[in-house]
C-alpha positions in Angstrom: -14.6 -5.6 -1.5 -10.9 -4.2 -2.0 -8.5 -4.0 -5.2 -4.7 -5.8 -4.8 -3.3 -7.5 -7.1 -3.6 -11.0 -8.6 -1.9 -13.6 -6.2 0.1 -15.0 -9.3 2.2 -11.0 -9.7 5.3 -12.1 -9.0 6.0 -13.5 -12.6 4.9 -13.6 -16.3 3.0 -15.5 -18.1 2.4 -16.5 -22.1 -1.1 -17.8 -23.1 -0.7 -21.7 -24.6 -1.2 -21.2 -28.4 -0.3 -23.3 -31.4 3.6 -22.0 -31.2 3.6 -23.1 -27.4 2.2 -26.4 -28.9 4.8 -26.8 -31.4 8.0 -26.2 -28.6 6.4 -29.0 -26.5 6.4 -31.4 -29.9 9.6 -30.7 -30.8 10.7 -30.5 -27.1 9.3 -34.7 -27.2 11.1 -35.2 -30.8 14.1 -34.2 -29.6 13.6 -36.3 -26.6 11.9 -39.1 -27.8 8.3 -38.9 -25.4 6.8 -36.5 -23.3 7.9 -38.7 -20.2 11.3 -38.5 -20.7 10.7 -34.2 -21.4 9.2 -34.3 -18.0 11.8 -36.2 -16.3 15.0 -34.4 -17.5 12.6 -30.8 -16.6 11.9 -31.8 -13.0 8.1 -31.4 -14.4 4.8 -33.1 -13.4 3.8 -35.2 -16.1 -0.3 -34.2 -15.2 1.0 -30.6 -15.2 2.7 -30.7 -18.9 -0.3 -32.6 -19.9 -3.0 -30.4 -18.5 -0.7 -27.3 -21.0 -0.4 -29.9 -23.9 -4.3 -30.4 -24.3 -5.4 -26.7 -23.0 -6.4 -27.1 -19.8 -4.0 -24.3 -18.2 -4.4 -20.9 -20.1 -1.0 -19.9 -19.3 2.5 -20.8 -18.3 5.4 -18.9 -16.8 8.4 -17.3 -17.4 9.5 -19.7 -15.0 8.2 -23.3 -15.8 9.5 -22.6 -19.7 12.6 -21.6 -18.5 13.0 -24.4 -16.9 11.6 -26.7 -19.8 13.6 -24.8 -22.3 16.9 -24.5 -20.3 16.5 -28.7 -19.5 15.7 -29.9 -22.6 17.9 -27.6 -25.1 14.9 -26.8 -27.2 14.1 -23.1 -28.1 14.1 -19.9 -26.1 12.3 -18.0 -24.2 12.4 -14.6 -26.8 10.4 -16.4 -28.9 7.0 -15.9 -26.7 5.4 -12.5 -25.8 4.9 -12.3 -22.0 2.4 -10.7 -19.7 2.1 -9.9 -15.8 -1.1 -11.5 -14.2 -3.2 -8.2 -14.2 -3.1 -8.1 -18.0 -3.8 -11.6 -18.8 -7.2 -10.7 -16.6 -7.0 -7.4 -18.6 -7.0 -9.4 -22.0 -9.8 -12.1 -20.8 -7.7 -15.1 -20.7 -7.8 -15.4 -16.9 -10.9 -14.1 -14.2 -10.1 -11.7 -11.9 -10.1 -12.7 -8.3 -12.1 -11.4 -6.0 -10.9 -9.8 -2.3 -13.4 -10.3 0.5 -12.3 -7.4 3.8 -11.1 -9.4 6.3 -9.7 -12.8 4.8 -6.7 -13.2 4.6 -6.9 -15.4 1.5 -8.5 -14.4 -1.7 -11.7 -16.1 -2.8 -13.0 -16.5 -6.3 -16.3 -14.9 -7.4 -17.8 -18.7 -7.3 -17.3 -18.9 -3.7 -18.8 -16.1 -3.2 -21.8 -16.2 -5.4 -22.1 -19.9 -3.9 -21.4 -20.2 -0.1 -21.9 -23.8 0.0 -19.2 -24.4 -2.8 -17.3 -23.5 0.2 -18.3 -26.3 2.4 -17.8 -29.4 0.4 -21.2 -29.0 -0.9 
């Protein structure tokens, strides 16, 4: 196994915190509903719901910028931004392990449980 950059190395991320959830709430109050916020910003309801419920651990700067720009609520300057490797170092994301000879990365779960790849 070799050490390479995280697959999501091209963007900056901020962890989902109470401040971010409060921003989402302000967006919903401003536009009337979460559904309207998603419609205005072009974000899928499922993705937005996962962020609100804490199933996503971080949000990218490009996605949050789209939400803030289209809803005109909040500012990117209110958040601390990290690279993908920083989030791994902080323990927010799990490290990605690469397998020699494969073009795509595999999660540690896939390496330890090969039957997971077969859909069993």
